[in-house]
N, C-alpha and C positions, 0 to 999 in steps of 0.2 A: 292438722292443717296441711294442706297440699302445696308443695313446692317443688320446683324444678331446679337442676343443677345447671345454671347457663355456662358454667366454664367448661362442662364437658359436651355441650350441644354441638359444637362446631369443630370439634378436634378431627383432624384428618386421620384416616385409616389407610394403611398400606395394604394392598392385596396383590399377591403374585399369581398371574394367571396360570402359570405352570401348575401352581398347587391345587387349581380347582378342577383339572381334568386328569383323571387316574393315568398312570403310566401305561397301563394294558388297554387303554380305550381304543375302539375301532378307528376312530378318526386320527389318532396318533400313528397307528399302524399303516393307513393309507398314505399319510403325509411322509412317513419314512420310506415307503415302498415305491410311490410314484413320483417321478420328476415332472412336475407341472410347468417347466420352463418352457416347453415347446408351444404352449398355448400363446404365451406372449409373442412369439417369433411368427406365428401364424397369423395374428391379428395386427401386428405392426404395420403391414402395408395397407391395411383398411383405415387407418387414422392419419389426418393432416398433421405435419410436423409443425408447421408455423402459423396455424389459424384455429380459432375456436377456443373452447374451454379444455382444461385438462381432462383427460378420461378417467373413469373409474378402472381400477386394474383389472383386466380381463381374466386374469388368473383367479383372482378373488371371486368375480362373478361366476365362473366355471365351478368352482369350489362350492359357493352357496347353492347352485343347482344340483350339484352332486349329492350334497348333504340333504337337500329337499327329497330327492329321488330315494336315498338310502332310507330316510325316516318317514316317508310317506306324506311329506308336506306338499300339498298341491297349490297353494297360493303363494305368490312371491311376498305378498304383505305379511302372511302367517310366517314365512321363512325369516324374514327380517326380525319379526317379533321374537322368534324362538332364539 
């Protein structure tokens, strides 16, 4: 007879993102080496301070495009999927 265990079906699982990426990974080395804070300062005058929706962090967008370049991902949609 086929049965499922409903008590285990919706148990939460805790995952630490730091454990998913190896310590010697290329992206960790880039993040430790390059200070990306200059991007936010360069982009700040281009955004309105008191009007419109909150922006997506320009540093995150730059990092995503850099990752796409490094890994040969040509489409922004594909980059988001990866």
